[in-house]
N, C-alpha and C positions, 0 to 999 in steps of 0.2 A: 924807180918804183919797183917793188917786188912783184913777181908774178908767181902764180900757183897753178899746178896741174890738178884738175878736179875730175874724179871718177865717181859717177853716181852708183848707188847700190843696185844690185841685180833687180830688174823689173821696175825700176823707177820710171815714172811718166815724165819727170822733170829732168831733162838732160841739158846741163850747162855747156858752154863752150869748153873745149878741152883745156885751154890755157886762159886764165883770167887774172886781171889786175885786182888790187885791193878794192878799188872803186866798183868794179864789175861784181865782185863777190858780195859787197854790201848791197848792191841793187838786186842781185839774184836771190839772196836769202829770204826776203819777204814773199817772193813768188811761191815759196814752198808751203805757205800757210793758206789753207782752203777758205777760211772765214775772212771776209773783207775787213771787218772791224779789227780782228786780231792782226791781220796783215799790216794795217796802219801802225799798230803798236810796234810790231817787229821792224817795220821800216824805220821808225824813229830810233829804236834800240840799235839797229845795225849801223845807223849813222853815228851815234854817240859812243858806243862801246868800242873797245880796242879790237883790232883786226884778229888778234889771237882768240878773243871770246867768240867772235863771229865764226871763225874757223872751227872752234870747238863745237858750236851749235850744229854746223854742217856734219862734223864727224859723228855727233850723237844721232843725227838723222841717217847715218849709214854711208855718208860720202867719204871718199878717201881724198885727202888734200895734202899735197906735197909742194913745197917751195921749189921753183925752177931756178937753177943757178946759171 
Protein backbone atom coordinates (compact mmCIF):
# COMPACT_ATOMS: atom_id res chain seq x y z
CA UNK A 1 0.00 0.00 0.00
CA UNK A 2 1.24 3.45 -0.90
CA UNK A 3 2.19 5.92 1.81
CA UNK A 4 2.20 9.69 1.63
CA UNK A 5 4.02 12.46 3.48
CA UNK A 6 1.55 15.19 4.48
CA UNK A 7 2.57 18.75 5.35
CA UNK A 8 -0.22 21.06 6.56
CA UNK A 9 -0.44 24.67 5.44
CA UNK A 10 1.12 27.29 7.71
CA UNK A 11 -1.14 28.04 10.67
CA UNK A 12 -3.34 24.99 10.16
CA UNK A 13 -5.19 23.76 13.24
CA UNK A 14 -5.51 20.26 11.73
CA UNK A 15 -2.15 18.54 11.79
CA UNK A 16 -2.15 15.03 10.32
CA UNK A 17 0.36 12.30 10.98
CA UNK A 18 3.49 13.03 8.96
CA UNK A 19 3.24 9.76 6.99
CA UNK A 20 -0.20 8.39 6.13
CA UNK A 21 -1.60 5.45 4.17
CA UNK A 22 -4.42 5.87 1.64
CA UNK A 23 -6.91 4.67 4.28
CA UNK A 24 -5.66 7.22 6.82
CA UNK A 25 -5.90 10.03 4.27
CA UNK A 26 -9.48 9.03 3.46
CA UNK A 27 -10.33 9.11 7.20
CA UNK A 28 -8.53 12.43 7.75
CA UNK A 29 -10.15 14.36 4.91
CA UNK A 30 -13.68 14.71 6.44
CA UNK A 31 -12.14 16.00 9.69
CA UNK A 32 -11.23 19.20 7.84
CA UNK A 33 -14.90 20.05 7.35
CA UNK A 34 -16.32 22.20 10.16
CA UNK A 35 -20.00 21.47 9.47
CA UNK A 36 -21.08 18.02 10.76
CA UNK A 37 -23.61 17.48 7.98
CA UNK A 38 -21.10 18.41 5.26
CA UNK A 39 -18.45 16.24 6.95
CA UNK A 40 -20.74 13.22 6.46
CA UNK A 41 -21.02 14.00 2.75
CA UNK A 42 -17.23 14.33 2.46
CA UNK A 43 -16.78 11.12 4.43
CA UNK A 44 -18.80 9.25 1.79
CA UNK A 45 -17.00 11.04 -1.07
CA UNK A 46 -13.58 10.23 0.35
CA UNK A 47 -14.55 6.54 0.57
CA UNK A 48 -15.87 6.33 -3.01
CA UNK A 49 -13.63 8.67 -5.00
CA UNK A 50 -10.13 7.80 -6.19
CA UNK A 51 -7.22 8.51 -3.86
CA UNK A 52 -5.89 10.96 -6.47
CA UNK A 53 -9.08 13.03 -6.13
CA UNK A 54 -8.88 12.96 -2.33
CA UNK A 55 -5.24 14.09 -2.49
CA UNK A 56 -6.23 16.86 -4.90
CA UNK A 57 -8.78 18.11 -2.32
CA UNK A 58 -6.05 18.20 0.32
CA UNK A 59 -3.77 20.12 -2.02
CA UNK A 60 -6.55 22.61 -2.77
CA UNK A 61 -6.88 23.11 1.01
CA UNK A 62 -3.16 24.02 1.11
CA UNK A 63 -1.68 20.69 2.20
CA UNK A 64 1.48 19.41 0.55
CA UNK A 65 1.15 15.70 -0.28
CA UNK A 66 3.99 13.58 -1.63
CA UNK A 67 4.17 9.84 -2.15
CA UNK A 68 6.84 8.15 -0.03
CA UNK A 69 8.90 5.63 -1.98
